N, C-alpha and C positions, 0 to 999 in steps of 0.2 A: 186288577192292580195296586202297586209297594205301594206302602206307607211309610219314610222314609221321618222317622222321629230322629236330632242329632243330640250327642250328647257327648263331657267329658270330662275330665276327675282335678280333684286340687292340683294333684301336683304335673299335670301340665301345663301347669300355670308356676315355672320355679325361680329358682336364683340363678338359672344359668352357671352352678356347679354341675361341674363333670368329673371322669375320672382323673384327670391331671389338673384342674385346679378348685378352686370352692366357687362360691357364689357372688356375682358379681352387680347384679343387682337386690334391690331392696327387697325384702318380705311382703308380704299384699296379706293383710286376712280371711280367712275364711269368708266373714260374710262380704266381703267388699268383692272373693271371688264369684259368693253366688250370685248377689245382685247383677254382678257385669255377664256373666254367662250367658242371664237373660235376656240382657241387653242386647250382644251380640248374636242372638238368633236360637241359643240352643232350648232343647225342653227339656232337658232332664241333667242328672248328673251319675256319673260312677264314683265310690267311693268303697278306697279299701277302710277295715273294720276303723285303726284308727283316726283316717281322716275322720270320720264319721261321732268315735268316741275315742279324746288322745288322753294318755298315760290310763291305759283302761287294764293294765295288767295291774295295778294298784288300786283296782276299782270294786264291789261287790259286784255284780250283779243284776241286782239290783238297781243298782247306782247308773250300771252302764243303762239300761235301757231309756230310764228315767233321764239320760243324758240323750240318748239317741231321739227319744219323741219329742225333745227341742228342736231337736235340729231337722224332725219333719215341719215344726213349724213353720221355721226359714227356712225350708222350701216349699211351705203352702202359699206362704203369701210372697213368693214372687214367683208363684208358677210355674215351678220344675217339680221333677218327681226324681225318686231314687233308682238309678234302673238295677245297682247288682252292689251285694257287700265283699268284696278279695278279702281274706284274711291275709294280711302284710306279716307273711313268717319269715323271710330273707332277714329280717329289721335288726331280728331279739341276738343276743349271744349264745342263744341258749340250741337255735336251728340256725349256728354258722353250715353245723354238718347237714344238714340238713333239716324237711322237718318229718315229714310222715317218712321218708327214708333217712330220721337221726337215726345213729351206731345207740347211741345210748338211751333206751326203756325209759325215758327219767324226762326225757326231751320231747318224744313221739307223745306221751303226754299231753307236756305241754299244748306242742301243736292241737292236737282232740281239739284237749278243753279254747283254745283260742277258736278255732275252725265254729266250735259250738254257740258262743258269744258271739261271732259274724254271722250267726243265723239268727239269733235273738237281736241282732242291730236290726239286720235288712227285714225282721216283721216288725220294728216298729218305725223302719224310712218307707212303708207302706212295698216291700218289694217280696218276691220269693226266688231269686236269682244271688243264689253265690259262684263266683268266681277262683280258678282255681289256675292259677299262675306257677307253674312249678318248676320255682326259682333255684332253688340246693336240691332240686328232688332227683340226685342222681350223686356223683363222687369226684372226688379231686386225684385223688390216689383212685384206681383204679381194685388193688388187690383190699380197697378195706373197705369191706361191705360184700358179703352174698349177694351178688344184684336180685335172684329170681325170687330170696325173702324180702328184700325190700319192695318189692315191684308188688308182691302182694298185700305189701305193709299200707302201702299206694292205696289201691282198695278194699284193704278193709276200714282206713279211716273213709272213703268215701263210705259204704256200706253204715258209718258211725252217725254221720249226717243222716244219711236216710231216714232210719230209722228216730234221729232226734224228732225230726222237722216231717212227716209225709207228703206236706205240700212245696217244696221246694224243690228248684233246678239248681242240679249241679253245674256248668260252665268249664270245660277244660281250656285254659288259654296254652295251647303247644309252642315249645320253641327248642332248639335245636342247644345251644349254649346259651353261655354270657349270664349268670355270674358262673354259673358251673359248669365245664367242660365237661362230662359225661350222661347227655340227662338221659334220665331213662323211661322221658314220655318228650321224644325234641318232635311231633309230625302229630295231623290230624287224624294216620290213622292211628295211633298209637295210643288217642284218644279215647277213640271211638274201641277198640281194643280193650284200653279200660273198662270203660263203660260200662260193657253186654257183658263183663265179670262182677261184677258188685249186684244188689239183690234187688233192684228196681231200673234195670237198662232203659228204661222210658223216659227218668230221671235225669240222664248227666247227658250229652249236648257238648256243642264244640262252640265257641268264639276262636274265630281265624284273625289274625293281624298279619296286615299287609308283607311288614317286614319281618314276623319271624321267618314263613316259609320264604322270604325272600334270604333270609338265615340258612335254610337247608335247603335250598339253589335250587327251591320250590317255585311254580306256580303259585299267587294268591286266590284269580280267581278258581283256578280249578282248584284249589279247594277250598275252597266256597260249594261250588260245583259238588263236589263230596260231599259235603254235610248237608248242601239243599237236592241228595237225591235221595238222601231217608231219614229226611226235616230232624236235620240234628245242627241248626244250624240255628241257631239261639240269639247269636251277636258278630258284633261285625268291629275288630279295631282299624283304622283306616288311618293311613302313616305312607312314608316312603320311605327306599336305605337304597343306597350308592352301594349295590354290589355285596362280598359277604363278607361283611365286616363289626366291626361294633356293632351294637342296637343304637339306631339314628334316630327314628321318633321323625322324619325328616315330614314335612307339610308335603296332605293325597299331591300324587303327581308331578309333582316339582320334575322326578329325576327319573322317572319309566311313567312318561305320559297313555303309551297305548297301553298299557299294563293296568293304567288307573280304569282307563277307559271301559275294560273287560271285563271290568271286578261289580263298576257303579253296572254292565253291562245282562254281567249274570245276578246280579239281584234286580232287576228292576227286572227282567225277564220270567224269572221264578217267582213275585209277588215278599217279596223278602216285607216282614213291617208286616204283615195280614197271615201269618203262619201260623196262628194261637199262641204263638208266647210275646209278644207284645218286643216283639225284637229291633233293637237298636241300629242305628250308624256309629256307634264310639270314633270320636275323633281324637286318638290316642298318638299325638304328637307335640315336638313341646319346641320351646323358641330357639334358635341360633342364639349360640353364647352371648354373640356382638349385638344381639339385639335390644335399643333403647329401653328403658323400662316404661320409658311411660307409652310405648305399644307393644307392650310386651304381651298383647292378646294376638294380635296380627297374624301368628301361624294356625292360630283357631281358622280368624273367621279367613284368610286364604284358604281351607280346608274346606272349609261346606263352599263355601264359593266354589272352587271350581269342582268340587261334589256334583253344584248343582248345571255347570256349567259342561258338562261332562254329560248330566241328565238330559240337555235338549240332543248334543249331540244323538246316545240311546235311542233318541225316542226316533229321530231320525233318517235311522239305519233303514238299507232297503234292505228287507227279504224277501223281496221278489229277484234283486241281481244276485241277490247273495245266493238264492238256488239257483238261477239260471248256472253262475260263476260254475255251484258244485257239480252242476248235469253236464257238463262241460270239461268238469274237471281240471278248471282254472284258476287255479288260486291265488296265480302274480297276479290277475287282471283282480282278484278279491282283496289280495293285499294295498295294492294301490287305491282300489277303494277307501279304502278302511283310513289308510292314509290323508287323501285329499278332502275325508269327510271329519278329519281332526282338525287339517289345515284349514279349515275354508269355504273348503273348493267344491266339496259336493253338499 
């Protein structure tokens, strides 16, 4: 039986800023977000390293850990856990040209230092998961890098992290584009292939984000199934996406309801959450720019509610009828059954 634990990150409550405009809602203190996460029914929190420890670049390694321990106390006070820590390597000017794939050796060294500090923070927060979103791991100028050499540097960075802490798990979150337009690790298959080349492939897995799969022209449920087939799906980021555009992070299921149904279905059928790596359902969604400040958690509330409504549909799915349709090779009949189920007529 699947166990679904829901998480979100502090960045999922933002000021409405986007590429074409500044923020329009007031900032909310970190502590207030944590309290509200518990109130709306979340179980845990996703972290970038500097969500937990702001200004960490200017702090000693001891001070970084001490600060993270205080954040752990805040989580404990509110009955929440930390799901993972992700080094935010795409914000620093030293990693404008990539982090692990940086053109300059000193920038690569900074990226590795920051990644090791993320491990320290994760341990202080009580989690062993490090999430890698390869935001700038690629190139804006195709001839500006040797892609073979830089892909091997991505492997080398993971090896350094695995050696630093024998107990951590690395979750690769693939994305085909944005902010880089020539990604070196754009899909689930790329992520697993990269992990297979490390010193300990058993500790490198995937986090599949719905929108990122759609941006690659792929089906999120099938990407999740690919990870589940090899016990490599250690996290999901559920959201929605209106086609192959910029990364929209819409509320889960609002654009592609049947696609969302099948994501819930594949997770439920394969006991996601009880596979041995404390897998969580991350809601990586952002409020519409037009959303009023007084209701700026609505997208999280809606996403969890849609997931649970679809879960009830999944539990009602008639597998005997499915088997009959398959035997008859009558998939039109099966498709109509699924539509009726989603419309409340089956």
